[in-house]
VONUNU-121789 format. One record per atom (N, C-alpha, C, O): x, y, z. Coordinates in pm, whole numbers, plus 50000, padded with zeros to 5 digits. Each point is the difference from the previous one (the first is absolute). Example, Ala and Ser with C-alpha at 12.3 -4.5 7.8 and 13.67 -1.06 7.14 Angstrom:
% residues 2
513194943150780/499115011950000/500905012050000/501044999850066/498615010749862/500825011950006/499235010950073/500515011150017/
//
This chain:
% residues 274
405007401129361/501475001149999/500604989350091/499514997950111/501544995249843/500624989950085/500685006450119/500445011549993/499654981250114/500675004950120/501485001949972/500634990949946/499985020750089/501435002049978/500804989250069/499654995750110/501424999849827/500834989550056/500855005450114/500485011349994/499694980650108/500855004050111/501454998949958/500324992949905/500575014150164/501424999749966/500554985750007/500844996249918/498704995850179/500534986550017/499434990349898/500554989249981/498375014549954/499354991049906/499905006149861/498984998649933/502085008250025/499975006549870/500114989849888/500644989650015/498745013349872/500094991649882/501095005849912/500135012249989/500674979349948/501115004649919/499525009949894/498884998949949/501985010850018/499615010849910/499584995249861/499225006749932/501304981950026/499704995649863/498564995349987/499504999249888/499824997750221/498624995249993/499075012149987/499785007350096/499694994849783/499105011149977/498574995050000/499754988049998/499325021350005/498594996249991/499804993049868/500435005049896/498914983650106/499844991949879/499245007849895/498885004550024/501714997249858/499405007249889/499534989949897/500824993949930/497895004350059/499474989949909/500365003049855/500124990749920/500045022150045/500375003449863/501374994549965/500234995049890/500705006050208/501334994549979/499944984849994/500654993849916/498575000350174/499904985550005/499344994549874/500354989149955/498695018349988/499274995149884/500904997849880/499664992349911/501505014550085/500934998149890/500514985649995/500404995149895/499564998250221/500504986350009/498874989850019/500264988450031/498515015749952/498894990950028/500094987149919/499824989050054/500455012249818/500064988049916/501124990850047/499814987850010/501355018050020/501134991950048/499674993450133/500294988250020/499105019550070/499684994650131/498974988849990/500124989850068/498875012049848/498984989749985/500554987649932/499644988850036/501225013149866/500634988449936/500894992550099/500064987749999/500645019950085/500864993750101/499164992150100/500364988850037/498535017050007/499124993050094/499484987149938/499934989750067/499715010849807/499524987949932/501074989249999/499714988350023/501555015649950/501094990349999/500294994650140/500314988250017/499605020550083/500234995750137/498954989650042/500324990350069/498455011849888/498924990750035/500144986649930/499374990250040/501455009349856/500204987549928/501134991550057/500194988649959/500565016950136/501094992450061/499414988550081/499155002250086/501284985449887/499394988250064/500534997050140/500714990250019/498945018250078/500464997250137/499194988550058/498964996149945/501514998650166/499314989050068/498795005450076/500135005450110/498704993249830/498785005550060/499524992050121/499095004250071/501534984249954/499614992050115/500515006350130/499464997450107/501575010749881/500555006850118/499135012250027/500125010149930/499024989050170/499055010850028/500695012950040/499555010949964/501534988050111/500725012050044/500565007649881/499865012249991/500774980549916/500555006449881/498895005749912/500155011049945/498764981750042/498895004749918/499435013050054/499595008849924/500384992450209/499485012150063/500945011849979/499555011449988/501764986050006/500995010649983/500135004549854/500475011049973/499124980449935/500255002449857/499455013249947/500755007149933/497994996750093/499495012649946/500825012150044/500235009249921/500224990950205/500825011250048/501355000249931/500515010749967/500074977550010/501264999449927/499855005949860/500885007149952/498004989949985/499745005549866/499915015250005/500545006849913/498784998550188/499875014450012/501365006450026/500285010849949/500584982650129/501335005450025/500815001049871/500735009749979/499134980449934/500685000649870/499475011949920/500785007649943/497914994050052/499395010949925/500415013650057/500245009449925/499844991650208/500415012650064/501425003649963/500335011849985/500544978150000/501375002649957/500015004949856/500705009549967/498534984049946/499945004149860/499415014049984/500405007549911/498644995950176/499355013149991/500865011250057/499665011749985/501454984850080/500895010150054/499725003950144/500675008850053/498364984950010/499715003150141/500984993150093/500495006150096/499804981349876/500874991850084/501324997949924/500024992349904/501075014250136/501244999049923/500524985849979/500604997049897/499184994350202/500554986449993/498934989750033/499245001650095/500714987849824/499184988450035/500944989250049/500954996349930/498804998850188/500854989950063/499414986249974/498934996750052/501764995349869/499514986949956/500724988750074/501234999450000/497994991650062/500584988250064/500195001250149/500604991250061/498915019449998/500095001750145/498604999850057/499195008949972/500514981150107/498644998350053/499174991449909/499594989050037/500155015849843/499244992349900/501034993949905/500535006949913/499754980250105/501124994049928/499604988149913/500804990849981/497975009349967/499584989549908/500935000149878/500195010549938/500394978150029/501004999249894/499455003949865/500675006949923/498114988850046/499405003549871/499795015149990/500215006049895/499385000150216/499805014550002/501325007349977/500065009549921/500984986250146/501315006449985/500474999249855/500435009949942/499484978350001/500454998249861/499145007949903/500515005849904/498184994450120/499105007349913/500225014950003/500025006549895/500164999150226/500225014450013/501355003949939/500125010449935/500904981350085/501305002849940/499915000449848/500615008549936/498624982250008/499844999749854/499315012849950/500405005749899/498574998650172/499295012349963/500925012150013/500015008649913/500764991950196/500915011350023/501075000749891/500315010949951/500234977950010/501014999749894/499405004349867/500625007549925/498184987950046/499325003649874/499755015049994/500085006049893/499615000150221/499705014350003/501255008650017/499905012350005/501264981550003/501245007650011/500225006550135/500685010350009/498754983950096/500185005550134/501364995850055/500614990549952/499855016750148/501284996850063/499764989650110/499085001550081/501744988149921/499874989350098/501334998450074/501044997749938/498925003650192/501204998450083/499764988050091/499095000150083/501734989649902/499884987950083/501005000850115/501125004749982/498464990650134/500925000250113/499334995350127/498844996149997/501875004150114/499444995550128/498955009950050/499925011449955/499274984050139/499005008750060/500705010750082/500884997150081/498725015249896/500635010850077/499574999550145/498924995150034/501945010050051/499755000650144/500195014350048/500735007549935/498644996650175/500175013650050/501455002550040/500684991050049/499795021349931/501385003450031/500314998150148/501144997250037/497845004350048/500204998050144/498844991850055/498845003449977/501474985850095/498944991650056/499485005650133/498934995950046/501825013450015/499545006250122/499874990550118/499105001550082/501824988849926/499904989950106/501155001150100/500444990050055/500035022149967/501145002050088/499734995850144/500934997950078/497805000949958/499674996350138/500124985050023/499844995250112/500434997249782/500154985650010/501484996249990/500775007349939/499644981450121/501404995949998/500534998349857/499264996349909/502025006650072/500624999349868/499884985949941/499704998649881/500544991050200/499944986449946/498604996749949/499854993249898/499135011850172/498624997449959/499695007149870/499394994249910/501035018550079/499735007649878/500674993549880/499414999249892/501834996250127/500734993749890/499324987049958/499844997449881/499774994550218/499374987249970/498665001849931/499684992949905/499535016650143/498695002749939/500175004849856/499264995749912/501715013150065/500255005149865/500384988649906/499574999649885/501244991150165/500444988849918/498854990449968/499884995249887/499295002150212/498914990449979/498855005949921/499244992649937/500615020850066/498885006249930/500365004849860/499135004149924/502164995350042/500415004649867/499524990349894/500314988150004/498925017149900/499494991949889/500865002949878/499995011249948/500754978750006/500935002149890/499354998549862/500665001849899/498064995050098/499314998649871/499935013549931/499765010350063/500454989649806/499985012549923/498575004849979/499064992249989/500815020950005/498755006349962/500315009149881/501165001749963/497785004049979/500195008449882/499365013650024/498845001150039/501965009249936/499525013750013/499775005449859/500955001149922/497815002350046/499645004149865/499605014750000/499225004450084/501335003249821/499705014349994/500005004949855/500374992749908/499225019850074/499865005749867/501225007949955/500275001049880/500485004750214/501065009349963/501404994950034/500194992250093/500785012449829/501394996150024/500515005850131/500804993750070/498755018349964/500445006350124/499634991650122/500834997750088/497914997749916/499574991550111/500744986749995/500354994550104/499895000449776/500714987449985/501405000850060/500444990850069/500265020249906/501355001750054/499965001150153/500884994850068/498105011849984/499865000950145/499764986250060/500554996750106/498634995349827/499724986550047/501254991350000/500224992150092/500615009349806/501234992249992/500915003250119/500644991150055/499415021649982/500835004050114/499444994250130/500764995650086/497925004549928/499374994550120/500244985050010/500334994950106/499494998249782/500194985549997/501454996550031/500284990250070/500645017849877/501434997450025/500345001650148/500784992350055/498635017650008/500245002750142/499194990650088/500414996650111/498424999149839/499134990950075/499115007050101/499224993550070/500885019849939/499225007450099/499305011949937/500445005449899/498474998550163/499215011249950/499535008450118/499734994750107/500175018349873/499505008650106/498475000149996/499394996649898/500025007350212/498545001050005/499515010149897/498974997949936/501755013150049/499615010349904/500034994649858/499105002949921/501924989450045/500094994249867/498864990249974/499355000549895/500424990750199/498954990049982/498645006649981/499214995949915/500515014350164/498725007149988/499875006349862/498954999149938/502105007250016/499955006849869/499904990149886/499215002149907/501574987350097/500044990649889/498744991449989/499634996049889/499725001250223/498804991649997/498715007950012/498914994349996/501215019050017/498835008750016/499234996450126/498784997849997/501935001650114/499424997950132/500305012350085/501005006749976/498164996550122/500335011050092/501184996150088/500114988550044/500785020949982/501174997250084/499594995150138/500644991250058/498285014749995/499574996150134/499604985450006/500264993250100/499115001849794/499554986149997/501164990449981/500024989250059/500965014849860/501204991749982/500784999350131/500474989350039/499655022150028/500735000450126/499354990850103/500694992650069/497985008049942/499324991650099/500054985249961/499994991350087/500075006049784/500154986149954/501284993950058/499994988750048/501105018949946/501264994950053/500014999950153/500684991850062/498575017349998/499874999650145/499294987250044/500344994250103/498675001549818/499334987350032/500994988449989/499944990550078/500975010449825/501034989749988/500884999450123/500414989250042/499885022550016/500785000450123/499264993450115/500604993550086/498075008349916/499194993750104/500044984849987/500014992850101/500025002349775/500094985549977/501294994650062/500004989850068/501105017349906/501294995650055/500035001150152/500554991450069/498845019349983/499965001850145/499194988850066/500384994950106/498515001449830/499194989150055/500754986849995/499964992250095/500725005349795/500794987849989/501034999250111/500194989550061/500475021749966/501015000150106/499374996950136/500574992550079/498285013349949/499314997450126/499634985350013/500164994050107/499345000249783/499554986050003/501154990350024/499924991450087/501175010249835/501114990650015/500735002350132/500534990550057/499515021849991/500645002750130/499274992650111/500624993850087/498055006949910/499224993350103/500124984949988/500204993050100/499675001949778/500034985549979/501364994050035/500084988750049/501015018949926/501354994850024/500575004850133/501164997550032/497995009650047/500465005250129/501275008449985/500924999350082/499115008849811/501095009349970/501344993349970/501045006550006/498934980649963/501224992849961/500245002649851/499224995749915/501875011550054/500245004249862/500094988249904/499445000549891/501284989150149/500164988449912/498654993649967/499734996449885/499425002350216/498684994249978/499125009449917/499194995549919/500985017650101/499245009749921/500374999049853/499145000349912/502174998450062/500454998349862/499384987549937/499565000249885/500434989250192/499464987349950/498525001249966/499564994849898/499705011950186/498575001849975/499765008149873/499104996849922/501705013450057/499845008549881/500384992449874/499275000349901/501874992950102/500484992749883/499064988649961/499864996949882/499504996950217/499084989049973/498565004749980/499104992049979/500715021150028/498685006049977/498944993350088/498924996249954/501405002550173/499114993350094/498825009350033/500185011850028/498624982749969/498815007750030/499865001650152/500054990350074/499765022149970/499875003050143/498725008250020/499815010249935/499354985250153/498735006850024/500165012950078/500905001450082/498205007949892/499985012750072/499334997950136/498934994050008/501735010950099/499474997850134/499895012750084/499005001950069/502015006749925/500015011550090/499215011749943/499705000549880/499975008950207/499265012049959/500835008449903/499475005549904/501834995350122/500885007649911/500034993949861/499995007149900/500064979650094/500004993249870/498695002149926/499985002149878/498924997450195/498705002349938/499895014349946/499405002449895/501185007050179/499975014049957/500805001949872/499555006849908/501634987350085/500835001149879/499294993849881/500025005549890/499364983050132/499294993249892/498835008549949/499775001049880/499505005150213/498865008349961/500465012049918/499355003849903/501775002150136/500535011749928/500454996349860/499735007449905/500964981450080/500564996549870/498944994849902/500225000049879/498644995650172/498954994949911/498885010249979/499014997049933/501145014850123/498995010449984/500245007249867/500655010549997/498824983949894/500265005249867/498695002649926/499024992750017/500985017849902/498835003649921/500465002749856/500765009449975/498784982449933/500425001549860/499455013049941/498855003650025/501975003249896/499555011849926/499324995049872/500654993449919/498085009650061/499264994949884/500705002949867/500535010949979/499464979249933/500525001249864/501525001949995/500535004849899/500154991650209/501465000750004/500554987450063/499244991250041/502095007949966/500644988350060/500685003350133/500874992550044/498755018550020/500615003350129/498945000950109/498805001449973/501674997750150/499135001750116/500145014250055/501105005650001/497805000050042/500025013650052/500665000650137/499914990650079/500765020549948/500545002350133/498865003850093/498865001849955/501424999550173/498955003150096/499375013749975/498805001750017/502025008149941/499445013349971/499054999549882/498945006350003/501434986449892/499154999249881/498734991950027/498925003849954/501204985350120/498844991650026/499025006650096/498814997049998/501715012050089/499125006750096/499425013049945/499145006150062/501344998149820/499485012349941/500785012450036/499645011049956/501434987750123/500815011650035/500745005449878/500305011949992/499994979149913/500655003949875/499184994749882/499314989950012/500765017049877/499264996049881/500924994249893/499564997549887/501715000450146/500994995849901/499634986949931/500004999249877/499674990550201/499664986949942/498735000949916/499944994049892/499065013250155/498745001149925/500205006949866/499384996249900/501485014050096/500265007049874/500654990749898/499645000249882/501314991850164/500664990749909/499044988949957/499994996149884/499204998950210/499004989949965/499075005149890/499664992749907/499935019950106/499095005849902/500635000549861/499304998149900/501995004550092/500695000449871/500034986249935/499774998749880/500524991050202/500024986449946/498604995949955/499854993949894/499155009450186/498634996549962/499605007049871/499304994249916/501135018350068/499655007549879/500594993349876/499354999649895/501874995150116/500594993049887/499194987549967/499714997249884/499924995250220/499224987849977/498675003249932/499604993149906/499725017350141/498695003649942/500165004949857/499124997649916/501965009450054/500235005249867/500294988849900/499575000549885/501164989550160/500394989049911/498894989749984/499644996349888/499814999150226/498964989549995/499324999450137/500614995750098/498145008449907/499285000350126/499884986550067/499844999350122/500244989849800/499894986850063/501214997050088/499914991950092/501215014749880/501194998150084/499735005650140/500474994450099/498805016649909/499615005850129/499164990050078/500214997950120/498834995949811/499124990150066/500804988250051/499754995050110/501205000349810/500814988450038/500875003050121/500134991650090/500475020249914/500855003650114/499165001850125/500394995950109/498435010449875/499115002050114/499534986650057/499974998350122/499674992449791/499544986950043/501114992450072/499744993350100/501485007749849/501134992750060/500345005350138/500564992750082/499095019949946/500335006050129/498994996850108/500255002950118/498624991349845/498954997050098/500364988150087/499234996250088/
//
């Protein structure tokens, strides 16, 4: 029996135990989709993209199988041929496609930093490139349109729409806060707390080395990440330490889809993670 989920690491109610009988109804469609995905001519010379490709394929299949409500296309893995190929497949299959800016958390949680710094960081880190949110149902599509229009998403929404544990999504954004906190420490030290010079360092993206114990601690915390197998998210500290089973349960569902559709996909994802 799986370990009961803790209150802080609950999995959204829509994620049920994977039923292979239900999934088998779509086996032909899923296998045909995988075959088409493998035919997309991405740039295989890019080793990083090549390593990410099998997981991206599984994410598409998980969305088609009904496990992952939304497949996020063009964020992180942004090979142009892949984007165009997946869009063509999605259109052919009659899936809903919502184009828009990358969503951001409704709250950045940076109230401990000066207002000018928060505003400047938000402006410099905003990526205006469009991404594509692909889903199976009109209901999810309408929800996505509202999120894209607002430009912000809650942790609960992101966890539900991407089939990630809320605890892991929450800690992902906490790591983002650590990145900003470290940046503030670095530019403050380098500019001797001169705001004008701090602004200049940030705008010019000047590289500043880590020197103090506090800076080293922040860096260690923000880079302490453990990928959840067969998914595109990193586990939170509770999940990676075994205090919660939320991430492992979701990983098992994704792996089950890969094994049901094509066992070689499991081998490819496992090899890429080494």
